[in-house]
C-alpha atoms as an extended CHARMM CRD file, in Angstrom:
* protein
*
       188  EXT
         1         1  MET       CA              0.0000000000        0.0000000000        0.0000000000  PROA      1               0.0000000000
         2         2  GLY       CA              1.3090000000        3.4480000000       -0.9170000000  PROA      2               0.0000000000
         3         3  LYS       CA              2.2230000000        5.9550000000        1.7560000000  PROA      3               0.0000000000
         4         4  LYS       CA             -0.6380000000        8.2980000000        0.8170000000  PROA      4               0.0000000000
         5         5  LYS       CA             -3.1820000000        5.4530000000        0.9280000000  PROA      5               0.0000000000
         6         6  GLU       CA             -1.7870000000        4.4110000000        4.3010000000  PROA      6               0.0000000000
         7         7  VAL       CA             -2.1860000000        7.9550000000        5.6590000000  PROA      7               0.0000000000
         8         8  LEU       CA             -5.7140000000        8.2010000000        4.2330000000  PROA      8               0.0000000000
         9         9  LEU       CA             -6.7040000000        4.8740000000        5.8210000000  PROA      9               0.0000000000
        10        10  LYS       CA             -5.2510000000        5.8990000000        9.1880000000  PROA      10              0.0000000000
        11        11  LEU       CA             -6.9610000000        9.2990000000        8.9020000000  PROA      11              0.0000000000
        12        12  PHE       CA            -10.3060000000        7.6640000000        8.0970000000  PROA      12              0.0000000000
        13        13  VAL       CA            -10.0570000000        5.1440000000       10.9420000000  PROA      13              0.0000000000
        14        14  SER       CA             -8.9140000000        7.8520000000       13.3820000000  PROA      14              0.0000000000
        15        15  THR       CA            -11.7270000000       10.2660000000       12.5600000000  PROA      15              0.0000000000
        16        16  LEU       CA            -14.2750000000        7.4270000000       12.5070000000  PROA      16              0.0000000000
        17        17  TYR       CA            -13.1150000000        6.2460000000       15.9260000000  PROA      17              0.0000000000
        18        18  LEU       CA            -13.0280000000        9.7430000000       17.4240000000  PROA      18              0.0000000000
        19        19  SER       CA            -16.4580000000       10.5730000000       16.0810000000  PROA      19              0.0000000000
        20        20  ALA       CA            -17.9770000000        7.2590000000       17.1850000000  PROA      20              0.0000000000
        21        21  PHE       CA            -16.7870000000        7.4990000000       20.7740000000  PROA      21              0.0000000000
        22        22  THR       CA            -17.1610000000       11.2090000000       21.4570000000  PROA      22              0.0000000000
        23        23  PHE       CA            -20.2700000000       12.2030000000       23.3490000000  PROA      23              0.0000000000
        24        24  GLY       CA            -21.1270000000       15.7750000000       24.1920000000  PROA      24              0.0000000000
        25        25  GLY       CA            -20.4290000000       17.8700000000       21.1480000000  PROA      25              0.0000000000
        26        26  GLY       CA            -17.5540000000       19.5120000000       19.3890000000  PROA      26              0.0000000000
        27        27  TYR       CA            -15.4680000000       20.7320000000       22.3040000000  PROA      27              0.0000000000
        28        28  VAL       CA            -15.1800000000       17.2340000000       23.7170000000  PROA      28              0.0000000000
        29        29  ILE       CA            -13.6680000000       15.9880000000       20.4750000000  PROA      29              0.0000000000
        30        30  VAL       CA            -11.0060000000       18.7180000000       20.6030000000  PROA      30              0.0000000000
        31        31  THR       CA             -9.2330000000       16.9330000000       23.4720000000  PROA      31              0.0000000000
        32        32  LEU       CA             -9.3730000000       13.6070000000       21.6860000000  PROA      32              0.0000000000
        33        33  MET       CA             -8.1830000000       15.1530000000       18.4200000000  PROA      33              0.0000000000
        34        34  LYS       CA             -5.2310000000       16.6910000000       20.2550000000  PROA      34              0.0000000000
        35        35  LYS       CA             -4.2950000000       13.3580000000       21.8010000000  PROA      35              0.0000000000
        36        36  LYS       CA             -4.6050000000       11.5300000000       18.5030000000  PROA      36              0.0000000000
        37        37  PHE       CA             -3.2800000000       14.0150000000       15.9460000000  PROA      37              0.0000000000
        38        38  VAL       CA             -0.6820000000       15.8550000000       18.0690000000  PROA      38              0.0000000000
        39        39  ASP       CA              0.4860000000       13.4130000000       20.7470000000  PROA      39              0.0000000000
        40        40  GLU       CA              0.1190000000       10.0030000000       19.0660000000  PROA      40              0.0000000000
        41        41  CYS       CA              0.3860000000       10.4990000000       15.2950000000  PROA      41              0.0000000000
        42        42  HSD       CA              2.4650000000       13.7090000000       15.3490000000  PROA      42              0.0000000000
        43        43  TRP       CA              0.6220000000       14.9090000000       12.2520000000  PROA      43              0.0000000000
        44        44  ILE       CA              0.3520000000       18.4530000000       13.5990000000  PROA      44              0.0000000000
        45        45  GLU       CA              2.0480000000       20.5450000000       16.2800000000  PROA      45              0.0000000000
        46        46  GLU       CA              0.2830000000       21.8490000000       19.3810000000  PROA      46              0.0000000000
        47        47  ASP       CA              0.3330000000       25.4250000000       18.0360000000  PROA      47              0.0000000000
        48        48  GLU       CA             -1.2800000000       24.1640000000       14.8310000000  PROA      48              0.0000000000
        49        49  MET       CA             -3.9230000000       22.4440000000       16.9710000000  PROA      49              0.0000000000
        50        50  LEU       CA             -4.7540000000       25.7720000000       18.6190000000  PROA      50              0.0000000000
        51        51  ASP       CA             -5.0430000000       27.3650000000       15.1760000000  PROA      51              0.0000000000
        52        52  LEU       CA             -7.1740000000       24.4350000000       14.0110000000  PROA      52              0.0000000000
        53        53  VAL       CA             -9.5890000000       24.9300000000       16.9040000000  PROA      53              0.0000000000
        54        54  ALA       CA             -9.8130000000       28.6610000000       16.1780000000  PROA      54              0.0000000000
        55        55  ILE       CA            -10.5160000000       28.0240000000       12.4850000000  PROA      55              0.0000000000
        56        56  ALA       CA            -12.9560000000       25.2010000000       13.2050000000  PROA      56              0.0000000000
        57        57  GLN       CA            -14.8460000000       27.2720000000       15.7690000000  PROA      57              0.0000000000
        58        58  SER       CA            -15.0850000000       30.3710000000       13.6270000000  PROA      58              0.0000000000
        59        59  SER       CA            -16.2200000000       28.4760000000       10.5350000000  PROA      59              0.0000000000
        60        60  PRO       CA            -19.8510000000       27.5290000000       10.0060000000  PROA      60              0.0000000000
        61        61  GLY       CA            -20.6820000000       23.9320000000       10.8230000000  PROA      61              0.0000000000
        62        62  ALA       CA            -19.7510000000       21.3840000000       13.4320000000  PROA      62              0.0000000000
        63        63  ILE       CA            -16.3840000000       21.8610000000       15.0910000000  PROA      63              0.0000000000
        64        64  ALA       CA            -15.5900000000       18.1400000000       14.7380000000  PROA      64              0.0000000000
        65        65  VAL       CA            -16.1250000000       18.2170000000       10.9760000000  PROA      65              0.0000000000
        66        66  ASN       CA            -14.2950000000       21.5230000000       10.5430000000  PROA      66              0.0000000000
        67        67  GLY       CA            -11.3500000000       20.2620000000       12.5850000000  PROA      67              0.0000000000
        68        68  ALA       CA            -11.2240000000       17.0300000000       10.6010000000  PROA      68              0.0000000000
        69        69  ILE       CA            -11.2760000000       19.0090000000        7.3500000000  PROA      69              0.0000000000
        70        70  VAL       CA             -8.2680000000       21.0970000000        8.3920000000  PROA      70              0.0000000000
        71        71  VAL       CA             -6.2270000000       18.0710000000        9.5100000000  PROA      71              0.0000000000
        72        72  GLY       CA             -7.2420000000       16.0150000000        6.4660000000  PROA      72              0.0000000000
        73        73  TYR       CA             -6.3620000000       18.8350000000        4.0890000000  PROA      73              0.0000000000
        74        74  LYS       CA             -2.9860000000       19.3690000000        5.7490000000  PROA      74              0.0000000000
        75        75  LEU       CA             -2.1450000000       15.6650000000        5.4440000000  PROA      75              0.0000000000
        76        76  ALA       CA             -3.4190000000       14.8270000000        1.9670000000  PROA      76              0.0000000000
        77        77  GLY       CA             -5.0560000000       17.8240000000        0.3310000000  PROA      77              0.0000000000
        78        78  VAL       CA             -8.6570000000       17.6950000000       -0.8760000000  PROA      78              0.0000000000
        79        79  ILE       CA             -8.8420000000       13.8850000000       -0.7980000000  PROA      79              0.0000000000
        80        80  GLY       CA             -7.6260000000       13.9680000000        2.8130000000  PROA      80              0.0000000000
        81        81  ALA       CA            -10.2880000000       16.5190000000        3.7360000000  PROA      81              0.0000000000
        82        82  LEU       CA            -12.9900000000       14.3910000000        2.0790000000  PROA      82              0.0000000000
        83        83  THR       CA            -11.7170000000       11.2520000000        3.8180000000  PROA      83              0.0000000000
        84        84  ALA       CA            -11.7860000000       12.9920000000        7.1850000000  PROA      84              0.0000000000
        85        85  ILE       CA            -15.2980000000       14.3300000000        6.5510000000  PROA      85              0.0000000000
        86        86  VAL       CA            -16.6550000000       10.8740000000        5.7190000000  PROA      86              0.0000000000
        87        87  GLY       CA            -14.9610000000        9.3380000000        8.7620000000  PROA      87              0.0000000000
        88        88  THR       CA            -16.3370000000       12.0500000000       11.0300000000  PROA      88              0.0000000000
        89        89  VAL       CA            -19.8870000000       12.0750000000        9.6590000000  PROA      89              0.0000000000
        90        90  ILE       CA            -20.6590000000        8.3320000000        9.4750000000  PROA      90              0.0000000000
        91        91  PRO       CA            -20.9980000000        7.5960000000       13.2500000000  PROA      91              0.0000000000
        92        92  PRO       CA            -23.3580000000       10.4800000000       14.1280000000  PROA      92              0.0000000000
        93        93  PHE       CA            -25.3990000000        9.7790000000       10.9950000000  PROA      93              0.0000000000
        94        94  VAL       CA            -25.8690000000        6.1180000000       11.9570000000  PROA      94              0.0000000000
        95        95  ILE       CA            -26.5130000000        6.8980000000       15.6290000000  PROA      95              0.0000000000
        96        96  ILE       CA            -29.0260000000        9.6870000000       14.9280000000  PROA      96              0.0000000000
        97        97  SER       CA            -30.7960000000        7.5190000000       12.3720000000  PROA      97              0.0000000000
        98        98  ALA       CA            -31.1400000000        4.7180000000       14.9390000000  PROA      98              0.0000000000
        99        99  ILE       CA            -32.2560000000        7.1160000000       17.6640000000  PROA      99              0.0000000000
       100       100  SER       CA            -34.8860000000        8.6660000000       15.4070000000  PROA      100             0.0000000000
       101       101  VAL       CA            -36.4820000000        5.2560000000       14.9240000000  PROA      101             0.0000000000
       102       102  PHE       CA            -36.7350000000        4.7050000000       18.6890000000  PROA      102             0.0000000000
       103       103  TYR       CA            -37.1230000000        8.3400000000       19.7720000000  PROA      103             0.0000000000
       104       104  THR       CA            -40.3970000000        7.9420000000       21.6520000000  PROA      104             0.0000000000
       105       105  ALA       CA            -39.1400000000        4.9520000000       23.6150000000  PROA      105             0.0000000000
       106       106  PHE       CA            -35.8850000000        6.7560000000       24.4950000000  PROA      106             0.0000000000
       107       107  ARG       CA            -37.6490000000        9.9690000000       25.4690000000  PROA      107             0.0000000000
       108       108  GLU       CA            -39.9260000000        8.2720000000       27.9630000000  PROA      108             0.0000000000
       109       109  ASN       CA            -37.3910000000        5.8210000000       29.4340000000  PROA      109             0.0000000000
       110       110  PHE       CA            -36.2730000000        6.9260000000       32.9240000000  PROA      110             0.0000000000
       111       111  LEU       CA            -32.9760000000        5.0220000000       32.7480000000  PROA      111             0.0000000000
       112       112  ILE       CA            -31.9980000000        6.5600000000       29.3950000000  PROA      112             0.0000000000
       113       113  ALA       CA            -32.9300000000       10.0470000000       30.6680000000  PROA      113             0.0000000000
       114       114  GLN       CA            -30.7220000000        9.5770000000       33.7570000000  PROA      114             0.0000000000
       115       115  LEU       CA            -27.8900000000        8.1970000000       31.6350000000  PROA      115             0.0000000000
       116       116  LEU       CA            -27.9880000000       11.2600000000       29.3810000000  PROA      116             0.0000000000
       117       117  GLU       CA            -28.0900000000       13.5810000000       32.3850000000  PROA      117             0.0000000000
       118       118  GLY       CA            -25.0270000000       11.8660000000       33.8560000000  PROA      118             0.0000000000
       119       119  MET       CA            -23.2210000000       12.2000000000       30.5280000000  PROA      119             0.0000000000
       120       120  GLN       CA            -23.8360000000       15.9660000000       30.6490000000  PROA      120             0.0000000000
       121       121  ALA       CA            -21.8060000000       16.1850000000       33.8680000000  PROA      121             0.0000000000
       122       122  GLY       CA            -18.9710000000       14.2280000000       32.2860000000  PROA      122             0.0000000000
       123       123  VAL       CA            -19.0610000000       16.4330000000       29.2050000000  PROA      123             0.0000000000
       124       124  GLY       CA            -18.7630000000       19.5430000000       31.3900000000  PROA      124             0.0000000000
       125       125  ALA       CA            -15.6680000000       18.0920000000       33.0510000000  PROA      125             0.0000000000
       126       126  VAL       CA            -14.0690000000       17.2220000000       29.6980000000  PROA      126             0.0000000000
       127       127  ILE       CA            -14.7570000000       20.7150000000       28.3130000000  PROA      127             0.0000000000
       128       128  ALA       CA            -13.2420000000       22.2630000000       31.4510000000  PROA      128             0.0000000000
       129       129  ALA       CA            -10.1570000000       20.0600000000       30.9930000000  PROA      129             0.0000000000
       130       130  VAL       CA             -9.8200000000       21.1820000000       27.3560000000  PROA      130             0.0000000000
       131       131  VAL       CA            -10.0820000000       24.8390000000       28.3240000000  PROA      131             0.0000000000
       132       132  PHE       CA             -7.4730000000       24.4310000000       31.0480000000  PROA      132             0.0000000000
       133       133  ASP       CA             -5.0860000000       22.3590000000       28.9220000000  PROA      133             0.0000000000
       134       134  MET       CA             -5.2020000000       24.5950000000       25.8510000000  PROA      134             0.0000000000
       135       135  GLY       CA             -5.5340000000       27.8220000000       27.8200000000  PROA      135             0.0000000000
       136       136  GLU       CA             -2.4350000000       27.0210000000       29.8350000000  PROA      136             0.0000000000
       137       137  GLY       CA             -0.4280000000       26.6940000000       26.6260000000  PROA      137             0.0000000000
       138       138  ILE       CA             -1.7270000000       30.0280000000       25.3910000000  PROA      138             0.0000000000
       139       139  VAL       CA             -0.9900000000       31.8870000000       28.6240000000  PROA      139             0.0000000000
       140       140  ARG       CA              2.5250000000       30.4700000000       29.0040000000  PROA      140             0.0000000000
       141       141  GLY       CA              3.5520000000       30.3500000000       25.3660000000  PROA      141             0.0000000000
       142       142  ARG       CA              2.3240000000       33.6980000000       24.0850000000  PROA      142             0.0000000000
       143       143  ASN       CA              3.2910000000       37.2820000000       24.5710000000  PROA      143             0.0000000000
       144       144  ALA       CA              1.4780000000       39.7600000000       26.7940000000  PROA      144             0.0000000000
       145       145  ALA       CA             -0.6000000000       41.1690000000       23.9020000000  PROA      145             0.0000000000
       146       146  SER       CA             -2.1150000000       37.7310000000       23.2270000000  PROA      146             0.0000000000
       147       147  ASN       CA             -3.0190000000       37.3790000000       26.8940000000  PROA      147             0.0000000000
       148       148  VAL       CA             -4.6540000000       40.8370000000       26.8960000000  PROA      148             0.0000000000
       149       149  ILE       CA             -6.6850000000       39.8920000000       23.8000000000  PROA      149             0.0000000000
       150       150  MET       CA             -7.7580000000       36.6080000000       25.4250000000  PROA      150             0.0000000000
       151       151  ILE       CA             -8.8000000000       38.3250000000       28.6710000000  PROA      151             0.0000000000
       152       152  GLY       CA            -10.5840000000       41.0610000000       26.7250000000  PROA      152             0.0000000000
       153       153  ALA       CA            -12.5130000000       38.5040000000       24.6780000000  PROA      153             0.0000000000
       154       154  PHE       CA            -13.4840000000       36.6530000000       27.8590000000  PROA      154             0.0000000000
       155       155  LEU       CA            -14.6820000000       39.8360000000       29.5680000000  PROA      155             0.0000000000
       156       156  ALA       CA            -16.5640000000       40.9830000000       26.4550000000  PROA      156             0.0000000000
       157       157  SER       CA            -18.4370000000       37.6800000000       26.2920000000  PROA      157             0.0000000000
       158       158  CYS       CA            -18.9690000000       36.7140000000       29.9360000000  PROA      158             0.0000000000
       159       159  VAL       CA            -19.1990000000       40.0870000000       31.6880000000  PROA      159             0.0000000000
       160       160  PHE       CA            -20.5880000000       42.4380000000       29.0530000000  PROA      160             0.0000000000
       161       161  GLY       CA            -22.6510000000       39.8660000000       27.1180000000  PROA      161             0.0000000000
       162       162  ILE       CA            -21.3430000000       40.8880000000       23.6910000000  PROA      162             0.0000000000
       163       163  ASN       CA            -22.3110000000       38.5000000000       20.9280000000  PROA      163             0.0000000000
       164       164  VAL       CA            -19.5340000000       35.9940000000       20.2050000000  PROA      164             0.0000000000
       165       165  VAL       CA            -19.7530000000       36.7020000000       16.4710000000  PROA      165             0.0000000000
       166       166  TYR       CA            -18.6140000000       40.2740000000       17.0640000000  PROA      166             0.0000000000
       167       167  ILE       CA            -15.8280000000       39.1260000000       19.3680000000  PROA      167             0.0000000000
       168       168  VAL       CA            -14.5590000000       36.6520000000       16.7600000000  PROA      168             0.0000000000
       169       169  LEU       CA            -14.6860000000       39.3200000000       14.0410000000  PROA      169             0.0000000000
       170       170  VAL       CA            -12.7430000000       41.7940000000       16.1780000000  PROA      170             0.0000000000
       171       171  CYS       CA            -10.1670000000       39.1150000000       17.0520000000  PROA      171             0.0000000000
       172       172  ILE       CA             -9.7880000000       38.2900000000       13.3500000000  PROA      172             0.0000000000
       173       173  LEU       CA             -9.1390000000       41.9620000000       12.5880000000  PROA      173             0.0000000000
       174       174  ILE       CA             -6.6210000000       42.1770000000       15.4340000000  PROA      174             0.0000000000
       175       175  GLY       CA             -4.8810000000       39.0310000000       14.1640000000  PROA      175             0.0000000000
       176       176  VAL       CA             -4.7050000000       40.3700000000       10.6160000000  PROA      176             0.0000000000
       177       177  ALA       CA             -3.3260000000       43.7010000000       11.8440000000  PROA      177             0.0000000000
       178       178  ARG       CA             -0.7200000000       41.9690000000       14.0230000000  PROA      178             0.0000000000
       179       179  THR       CA              0.3290000000       39.7490000000       11.1080000000  PROA      179             0.0000000000
       180       180  PHE       CA              0.7450000000       42.7150000000        8.7460000000  PROA      180             0.0000000000
       181       181  ARG       CA              2.7150000000       44.5870000000       11.3870000000  PROA      181             0.0000000000
       182       182  ALA       CA              4.9960000000       41.5670000000       11.9960000000  PROA      182             0.0000000000
       183       183  ASN       CA              5.5450000000       41.1460000000        8.2290000000  PROA      183             0.0000000000
       184       184  ARG       CA              6.5030000000       44.8160000000        7.8770000000  PROA      184             0.0000000000
       185       185  ARG       CA              9.0240000000       44.4640000000       10.7000000000  PROA      185             0.0000000000
       186       186  GLU       CA             10.5940000000       41.4490000000        8.9710000000  PROA      186             0.0000000000
       187       187  GLU       CA             10.8870000000       43.3760000000        5.6900000000  PROA      187             0.0000000000
       188       188  LYS       CA             12.8430000000       46.1930000000        7.3390000000  PROA      188             0.0000000000
């Protein structure tokens, strides 16, 4: 088997596995993607993972699919992105299709309702772990301006209730301005 086919197969199996065993939404899968793509496979660096999360979150659609697209594209171009999409979409499609058939029975079952409620607590813990793990890298590895931007975005959202769309747009503009300024410094 060629190297590209091997990478595509591993990418498909990885995204299929992550998608099949991730409960609780997109932010839960971020931790698992980091462990798989950064720590185990070494396909991307931790800084790239932070960028991936930012791109995936600010793009329309599910964060799991958007993240898989970015990793797949980086590894094998368009075919890699398509492979990652298929691997990520199959498990939820099958699970939601099965649930829709038995929706009434699931909705009224006390045990299933309690199981789902318990999973919510676990999901909250996993999301908190992701925030701490990735936030720690940002605070320690970045300059003071990045920390000020992060704190400002947090305050704008949580204290002042500003819509996240506006915060993301402002952060994009700040990032573009900082990039242009850094490029001008390098040219001089």
